[in-house]
N, C-alpha and C positions, 0 to 999 in steps of 0.2 A: 503494499500500501503506500509506503514511502517512495517508492521509486516512481510509483504513477502521480503521486503527490509532486516530486519535483521537476517532471516532465510537465505536467500541468504548470507549476510555477513557469517555466521557461517560457511555454506557449502564451500564456497570459501576459508575461512581461513583454515578450513580442508585439502582441494584440495593443497594448498600451502604448508602447513606443510608436505602432503605425497610428494608431488614432491620434497621439499627441501630435505627431509629424504632419498629420493630414488637417490637423487644427492650425498648426503655425501657418502652413501654405495657404489654407483657405484664407486667415484672418490677413495676412500678407497682400493677397490677392486684393482682399476687399479695400485695404489701405491704399494700393497702388491704383487701383480701377478708380477710386473716389477722387484721391489727390493728385493722381497725375494724369488719369486720361478722362477726369472730370464726367464719367459714366459709372456711377456705383454698380457694382454688380449686385443682382437682385436675389440670389440664391443663397449668399456667402451667409448672411446675418442667421439664416433658418439652421443651414447645414452646421455652424458653428455651435449652436445650442443643442442640435441633438448630438453633436459629437462629444459636448460638454457633460450630456447625461451621460452616454456610454462610459465615458473617461472615467466620471464619478462611482458612478455603480460598479463598474468593473475593477477601479482601484481600491474601491472600498473592500470587494472580495478578495483581490489580492493581498490587500494588508492583513485582513483578517486571517489569510491563509499565513502570512509570515507572524503571526501574532504580535502586531504592533501596532493594531487597532488602538483609537483613542480610549484611554481606561483610567481611571483613579485607583492607584495600586500603591496606597499608603497599607493598606491591610495585606496583601500578599507580599510587601516587600517585608514584613515585620515576621510573616511567618515562616516555617521551616519544615522540610520532612514531609509527614501524613497529613498534616493540617494543610499545611501550602496546597499539597497535591489533591486533595478535597475541594478545598475550594475554589481551585482551577478547574476541576470538573463540574461543579456547581455551574461556576461562570459560562462553560462552555453547554451546559444543558441550557440555561436560561436561554442566550446567543440562540439554541435551536429553537426553542419554543416561541421565540421573537420570529426568526427566519420564514420558519414553515408556514404558519398564516398570513404573516403580512407580506414577504417578499415573494414566495413561491405561489401560495393561495390567491393572494391578492393580485400578486403581478398576472399569474394565468386569467383570473376573470377580467382584468384591465384589456389583457392583449386580446380575449376572447370578445370581448364586448366592441372593442375598436374595430376588429377584423368584421364581424357582424353588421356594425352600421357604416361598415365600408368609410371610415372618415381617413381623410387624406390632409396631408401637409400643404399649408396655402399656396407657397411659391415653387417646391420640390414636387408636389404630387406623390408623395411618397406615401404609403400607409402607415398609420401612426401605428399600427400593430406591430410593425417591424421596428419602430424606435422603441417601444414598450417592451418588446422581447427582452432587452437586456436586463430587466427587473427581475422576472424569474429565473435566468439563466445565473445572474449574478448570486439570486439567494440558493440555488443548488450548487453553486460553487462554495458558497460559504458553508451550506448544510456539510458538503464533503470536507471541508478543511476541519470544519467542527468534529466531524467523526474521528477523521483521524487523530484530531488532539486528544479525543476523548480516550481513544483505544489507546493512545502512548501512554496516557493518565492512570487510567485502570489496571493497565499490564505493566506498567511503571517503566516503560521503553523510552529513552531520552527524556526523562525525568527532569522536569523546570525547578530543581531545589537550589 
């Protein structure tokens, strides 16, 4: 499972770099077309917004997988051994209890509704279901990462003591 996690980390890292590079090129083109060509591009604003959503959601999943997510770590920093391991396991379980109903089930519902209603973006005419698909996808990634983390905590593999 660790090998799969490492491969997934690499793929997600590459995806994040591609999304970020695309955003930089997109915004650079917007600035160039607006100020140099005096004819602002119509699609760049919308595309940058959607790329930012994808970057944020995928980045959050990646950071959760690296166990570097935003946290108040006063209590875990003071604990050692079995107590710390149990606390970290409870934190992972709480994250799973959030991710499954909110990101996965809610995200799938959002994608289904926007797909059924055939909602499209204003400029790109891109189905919004494709944009929102990143929410459940990121949710599944976070779920996978937390299950890997829980497995290592419960079976004392690579324990974070």
